[in-house]
Wavefront OBJ file of the C-alpha trace (Angstrom):
o trace
v 72.767 214.364 17.038
v 71.737 216.045 20.260
v 68.429 214.161 20.170
v 70.302 210.896 19.799
v 72.447 211.570 22.890
v 69.406 212.460 25.010
v 67.698 209.254 23.938
v 70.699 207.146 24.950
v 70.887 208.788 28.411
v 67.178 208.122 28.965
v 67.560 204.455 28.011
v 70.546 203.995 30.366
v 68.673 205.666 33.249
v 65.710 203.356 32.866
v 67.967 200.319 32.689
v 69.766 201.233 35.926
v 66.577 202.052 37.794
v 65.041 198.701 36.874
v 67.983 196.777 38.494
v 68.055 198.715 41.770
v 65.420 198.251 44.527
v 63.991 201.478 45.870
v 64.909 201.395 49.553
v 62.211 203.941 50.320
v 59.496 201.562 49.193
v 60.096 199.128 52.082
v 60.540 199.740 55.799
v 64.059 199.444 56.971
v 64.482 196.106 58.787
v 66.734 196.243 61.796
v 69.811 194.121 61.625
v 69.107 190.840 63.416
v 71.197 190.454 66.500
v 73.345 187.397 66.570
v 71.610 184.640 68.631
v 73.316 184.404 71.995
v 74.754 181.005 72.896
v 73.096 179.514 75.994
v 74.968 180.331 79.190
v 77.029 177.368 80.376
v 76.016 176.097 83.796
v 78.936 176.318 86.201
v 80.277 172.968 87.319
v 79.219 172.250 90.923
v 82.032 172.560 93.389
v 83.323 169.224 94.556
v 81.908 168.318 98.022
v 84.859 167.427 100.259
v 82.546 165.247 102.424
v 79.951 163.414 100.338
v 76.553 163.064 101.985
v 76.377 159.998 104.166
v 73.731 157.473 103.430
v 71.770 156.064 106.312
v 73.140 152.596 105.852
v 76.682 153.957 105.906
v 76.131 155.345 109.419
v 75.876 151.876 110.863
v 78.874 150.900 112.944
v 79.379 147.328 114.049
v 80.735 146.832 117.556
v 80.407 144.471 120.498
v 80.462 144.819 124.288
v 80.984 142.157 126.967
v 78.241 142.310 129.596
v 78.321 141.500 133.325
v 77.620 137.819 132.646
v 80.512 137.525 130.220
v 78.250 137.467 127.176
v 79.465 139.176 124.015
v 76.628 141.362 122.766
v 77.027 142.587 119.184
v 75.482 145.669 117.597
v 75.291 146.866 113.992
v 74.174 150.354 115.045
v 73.521 152.435 118.150
v 70.227 151.272 119.726
v 67.435 153.830 119.578
v 64.751 152.084 121.653
v 66.282 150.840 124.883
v 64.190 149.212 127.608
v 65.239 148.897 131.262
v 63.412 146.635 133.702
v 65.280 147.184 136.972
v 66.025 150.314 139.024
v 69.781 149.825 138.641
v 69.543 149.458 134.864
v 67.314 152.520 134.587
v 69.594 154.747 136.662
v 72.733 153.548 134.865
v 71.182 154.210 131.445
v 70.072 157.746 132.300
v 73.335 158.593 134.064
v 75.229 157.518 130.929
v 73.101 159.866 128.825
v 70.405 157.549 127.487
v 66.643 157.192 127.878
v 64.301 154.230 128.192
v 61.012 153.398 126.471
v 59.628 151.513 129.486
v 60.365 150.917 133.157
v 59.676 148.531 135.997
v 57.444 149.550 138.877
v 60.357 150.254 141.243
v 62.188 152.554 138.821
v 61.341 156.053 140.045
v 64.526 157.954 139.314
v 65.165 160.195 137.506
v 61.722 161.791 137.787
v 61.101 161.742 134.030
v 60.805 157.944 134.008
v 57.577 158.110 136.010
v 55.668 158.974 132.832
v 56.855 155.814 131.064
v 54.668 152.710 130.719
v 55.468 150.025 133.303
v 56.112 146.297 132.949
v 55.227 145.769 136.607
v 57.579 144.143 139.091
v 61.226 143.753 138.126
v 61.028 140.228 139.569
v 58.122 139.257 137.331
v 57.870 141.769 134.481
v 55.176 141.577 131.832
v 57.052 140.239 128.827
v 54.046 141.038 126.635
v 54.133 144.719 127.619
v 57.883 144.774 127.099
v 57.704 143.303 123.597
v 54.899 145.732 122.704
v 57.380 148.607 123.035
v 59.488 147.079 120.233
v 62.843 147.689 121.979
v 66.075 147.081 120.115
v 67.890 146.464 123.430
v 66.797 145.348 126.902
v 69.135 146.114 129.813
v 68.697 143.804 132.801
v 70.263 143.379 136.233
v 72.505 140.309 136.125
v 72.018 138.872 139.616
v 68.216 138.927 139.764
v 67.093 138.909 136.122
v 69.435 136.573 134.249
v 66.641 133.977 134.145
v 64.800 136.158 131.622
v 67.583 136.145 129.025
v 66.590 132.947 127.207
v 62.947 133.930 126.943
v 63.753 137.419 125.692
v 66.247 136.151 123.128
v 63.723 133.628 121.810
v 61.443 136.581 121.143
v 64.186 138.206 119.088
v 65.254 140.759 121.693
v 68.853 141.741 122.328
v 69.751 141.619 126.039
v 72.612 143.269 127.937
v 73.274 142.554 131.633
v 74.788 144.888 134.206
v 75.637 144.328 137.866
v 76.772 146.517 140.733
v 78.381 144.610 143.580
v 81.596 146.603 143.716
v 82.546 150.159 142.864
v 84.407 148.863 139.806
v 81.180 147.183 138.687
v 79.516 150.591 138.773
v 82.251 152.194 136.697
v 82.247 149.316 134.204
v 78.463 149.398 133.841
v 78.510 153.120 133.090
v 81.276 152.902 130.491
v 79.740 149.824 128.847
v 76.384 151.543 128.484
v 78.177 154.666 127.269
v 79.821 152.570 124.561
v 76.442 151.162 123.547
v 75.067 154.710 123.327
v 77.981 155.723 121.115
v 79.471 158.148 123.652
v 82.028 156.429 125.851
v 83.699 159.776 126.530
v 80.637 161.177 128.273
v 80.258 158.070 130.431
v 83.923 158.257 131.391
v 83.467 161.877 132.468
v 80.556 160.773 134.681
v 82.794 158.130 136.242
v 85.477 160.740 136.921
v 82.967 162.939 138.760
v 81.775 160.001 140.881
v 85.355 159.128 141.788
v 86.058 162.693 142.870
v 82.850 162.866 144.915
v 83.714 159.642 146.706
v 87.125 161.039 147.593
v 85.396 164.110 149.017
v 82.828 162.192 151.058
v 85.019 159.255 152.050
v 86.873 161.023 154.839
v 86.170 161.915 158.447
v 85.091 158.516 159.756
v 88.517 157.361 160.877
v 88.162 154.799 163.667
v 84.346 154.788 163.654
v 82.437 151.494 163.520
v 78.927 150.954 162.209
v 76.223 148.340 161.766
v 73.745 148.533 158.902
v 70.630 146.714 160.126
v 67.427 145.504 158.518
v 64.570 143.589 160.156
v 61.971 141.058 159.083
v 58.360 140.579 160.101
v 59.436 138.209 162.879
v 61.575 140.948 164.428
v 64.841 139.250 163.516
v 67.727 141.587 162.776
v 70.241 141.250 159.947
v 73.458 143.181 159.418
v 74.930 144.103 156.044
v 78.071 142.097 155.326
v 81.272 143.553 153.951
v 80.516 141.962 150.583
v 77.060 143.522 150.246
v 76.189 146.704 148.396
v 75.133 148.319 151.672
v 78.433 147.229 153.198
v 80.221 148.773 150.224
v 78.573 152.117 150.961
v 79.840 152.045 154.554
v 83.324 151.118 153.372
v 83.407 154.000 150.888
v 82.333 156.326 153.700
v 85.380 155.190 155.669
v 83.437 153.279 158.324
v 84.526 149.945 159.777
v 81.815 147.303 159.461
v 81.084 146.031 162.983
v 79.564 142.840 161.524
v 83.090 141.656 160.854
v 83.364 138.714 158.485
v 79.759 137.562 158.874
v 78.391 135.585 155.928
v 74.977 135.792 154.280
v 72.107 134.204 156.174
v 68.401 134.884 156.070
v 66.071 136.313 153.439
v 68.110 139.366 152.442
v 71.057 138.798 150.084
v 74.171 140.413 151.532
v 72.855 140.418 155.104
v 73.699 138.140 158.037
v 71.401 137.209 160.904
v 72.602 138.818 164.142
v 71.408 137.937 167.606
v 70.896 140.484 170.348
v 74.083 139.223 171.997
v 76.128 139.671 168.802
v 74.897 143.227 168.397
v 75.731 144.012 172.030
v 79.245 142.633 171.562
v 79.737 144.641 168.385
v 78.592 147.824 170.203
v 79.054 150.082 167.156
v 79.549 153.828 167.192
v 76.726 154.193 164.679
v 73.742 152.136 163.525
v 72.155 152.789 160.130
v 68.752 151.127 159.835
v 66.768 150.192 156.729
v 63.002 149.644 156.768
v 61.748 147.859 153.620
v 58.062 148.458 154.388
v 56.672 151.831 153.324
v 55.232 154.248 155.834
v 53.124 154.278 157.955
v 54.902 151.072 159.016
v 57.129 151.903 162.004
v 60.756 152.664 161.213
v 63.356 150.202 162.475
v 65.343 153.075 163.972
v 62.404 153.725 166.297
v 61.729 150.071 167.068
v 65.271 149.402 168.294
v 64.670 151.771 171.174
v 62.025 149.407 172.557
v 64.516 146.539 172.944
v 65.739 146.962 176.556
v 69.279 145.563 176.145
v 69.974 147.989 173.294
v 69.581 151.023 175.524
v 73.184 150.536 176.619
v 74.597 150.549 173.094
v 77.037 153.330 172.332
v 75.035 154.329 169.251
v 71.869 154.589 171.335
v 73.483 156.703 174.014
v 74.966 159.148 171.498
v 71.805 159.351 169.384
v 73.534 157.761 166.392
v 70.790 155.363 165.289
v 69.880 156.718 161.869
v 67.117 155.671 159.479
v 68.412 155.279 155.918
v 66.662 155.457 152.548
v 65.820 151.910 151.462
v 66.037 152.911 147.798
v 69.619 154.164 147.641
v 70.946 151.867 150.374
v 69.349 148.642 149.175
v 66.923 148.599 146.249
v 68.739 150.640 143.601
v 72.479 149.997 143.469
v 73.862 152.551 141.054
v 75.259 156.044 140.567
v 73.430 157.402 143.601
v 75.881 155.525 145.780
v 77.462 158.979 146.087
v 74.280 160.241 147.780
v 74.345 157.323 150.213
v 77.987 157.912 151.141
v 77.305 161.637 151.566
v 74.340 160.816 153.834
v 76.539 158.704 156.065
v 79.146 161.427 156.307
v 76.507 164.002 157.246
v 75.650 161.847 160.254
v 79.165 161.192 161.606
l 1 2 3 4 5 6 7 8 9 10 11 12 13 14 15 16 17 18 19 20 21 22 23 24 25 26 27 28 29 30 31 32 33 34 35 36 37 38 39 40 41 42 43 44 45 46 47 48 49 50 51 52 53 54 55 56 57 58 59 60 61 62 63 64 65 66 67 68 69 70 71 72 73 74 75 76 77 78 79 80 81 82 83 84 85 86 87 88 89 90 91 92 93 94 95 96 97 98 99 100 101 102 103 104 105 106 107 108 109 110 111 112 113 114 115 116 117 118 119 120 121 122 123 124 125 126 127 128 129 130 131 132 133 134 135 136 137 138 139 140 141 142 143 144 145 146 147 148 149 150 151 152 153 154 155 156 157 158 159 160 161 162 163 164 165 166 167 168 169 170 171 172 173 174 175 176 177 178 179 180 181 182 183 184 185 186 187 188 189 190 191 192 193 194 195 196 197 198 199 200 201 202 203 204 205 206 207 208 209 210 211 212 213 214 215 216 217 218 219 220 221 222 223 224 225 226 227 228 229 230 231 232 233 234 235 236 237 238 239 240 241 242 243 244 245 246 247 248 249 250 251 252 253 254 255 256 257 258 259 260 261 262 263 264 265 266 267 268 269 270 271 272 273 274 275 276 277 278 279 280 281 282 283 284 285 286 287 288 289 290 291 292 293 294 295 296 297 298 299 300 301 302 303 304 305 306 307 308 309 310 311 312 313 314 315 316 317 318 319 320 321 322 323 324 325 326 327 328 329 330
């Protein structure tokens, strides 16, 4: 009986061991870590001002020029050409720059490194077109004849003029608008106005003639309507040429005989010599005309040579310098 029980225990042991895997016979495998879900990319924050595309920066606008022409723009010009001293000085004073200049444009100094189209009266259109300008600024009174030719070549043209002080202010603000910064141009105008108030005093009761001569020794006086006459008016001087009208080769100047000058007998004479040195200055030449020795201006040493550029050739923002020069010589 005992043998039978031992046999049954042995059989049961073998049966159990055959159904159970011996864990010591295999290396223990580490429990596989659960596969991590990919990290979710954060949503980009919404941009309150979406990036502007180049074509969206274009702003259409139009400006009326000095000839009454409506000039339209679909963007701010980036390659502006000026072919007169007045246009060049207006553009730079308003905060712009030019890609080319005429031969007489010498201010500001940085323009001297620009390529030149030659004379403002007969500019090289070929050289101008070669600069690929998207706007050409001209002087209305002397260069309007170029508009048709330039437009036929596909160039946009804007005219300025400076006959009055309001013309100067309008030219500056118009160009400022074209440059996309009217506010800056208006601030420039405000400074000019204040300077003219400062320099336009102290001449009360004083009379003056502004004289220029030709190669035949004829003398011409600036009229009240001329740019040179405007300078004298802003300085507070009375124009001794009275209501004389244009006559002779110089626009804005009237021929005056020796007798007319003697009758005018101004307190001051401002002379302009178009010819460059070493040509004699008109202020010196007047002293060799015997009748003029009795003029009040001669006797008080008030015959003053003036800069032909700012008094005649380059109407523009430097009118302040011309007025200041006159005041310095009261």
